C-alpha positions in Angstrom: -5.2 -0.8 -21.3 -4.6 -1.8 -18.2 -5.9 -0.6 -15.0 -4.4 0.6 -12.3 -4.5 1.8 -8.3 -3.3 5.1 -7.2 -1.9 5.0 -4.6 -0.4 7.3 -1.5 1.8 6.7 1.9 1.3 9.2 4.5 3.4 9.6 7.9 3.0 12.3 9.9 6.1 13.5 8.3 5.6 13.2 4.6 3.9 11.5 1.2 6.3 8.8 1.3 5.0 7.1 -1.7 2.5 8.7 -4.5 2.0 6.9 -7.7 0.2 4.6 -9.9 0.5 0.6 -9.2 -1.2 -2.8 -10.5 -0.8 -4.1 -7.1 -1.4 -3.7 -3.4 -0.3 -5.8 -0.5 -0.4 -4.8 3.1 0.2 -6.3 6.4 -2.7 -6.4 9.2 -3.1 -8.1 12.6 -5.3 -11.1 10.8 -2.2 -11.6 8.3 -1.3 -10.2 4.5 -4.0 -7.9 2.1 -3.9 -8.2 -1.2 -5.6 -5.2 -3.3 -6.1 -5.2 -7.0 -7.3 -2.3 -9.1 -11.6 -1.9 -8.9 -11.5 -3.7 -5.6 -14.4 -3.3 -3.5 -14.3 -0.3 -0.7 -12.7 -1.4 2.5 -10.7 0.4 5.7 -8.3 -2.3 7.6 -6.3 -1.9 10.3 -2.7 -2.4 9.9 -0.3 -4.2 11.8 3.7 -3.8 12.5 4.7 -5.2 9.0 5.1 -5.1 5.5 3.7 -2.8 2.5 4.1 -4.0 -1.2 3.8 -1.7 -3.8 4.2 -2.9 -7.6 4.8 -0.2 -9.5 2.6 -0.1 -13.0 5.2 -1.4 -15.8 8.0 -2.5 -12.9 8.8 -6.4 -11.8 10.3 -5.3 -8.5 7.9 -4.2 -6.2 8.7 -1.5 -3.6 8.9 -2.4 -0.3 8.4 -0.6 3.0 8.1 -2.0 6.6 5.1 0.3 8.3 4.2 0.2 12.3 0.8 0.2 12.2 -2.4 1.9 10.8 -4.9 2.2 8.5 -5.3 1.9 5.0 -8.3 2.5 3.1 -9.7 1.6 -0.8 -12.3 3.2 -2.1 -12.7 3.0 -6.0 -9.5 2.8 -7.5 -7.7 4.6 -5.1 -5.5 3.5 -2.3 -4.1 5.3 0.9 -2.1 4.5 3.8 -2.1 6.2 6.9 0.8 5.1 9.4 3.4 5.9 11.9 6.7 5.4 9.5 7.6 4.2 6.2 10.7 2.7 5.9 12.2 1.8 2.7 12.6 -1.9 2.8 14.8 -4.3 0.4 12.5 -6.1 -2.6 11.0 -9.4 -1.5 
């Protein structure tokens, strides 16, 4: 069985996504950062850009536009804390 990563995308108003994903790509001020299950722990600052989540068993990514914030990975859980996360078309 393939491993997955539990991801939560949280804004001040609501949790806009919570679920198991195969991969996460966030935009940092230095560029894009990709994370797979079993990634080393990290904390990163988010820049303005895209957040791409590939839900388990799905071909298409779920895409959000974010406006900064923070990204944390610990064990097999990732949390995106952002001021804004608007759904966007998959690229």
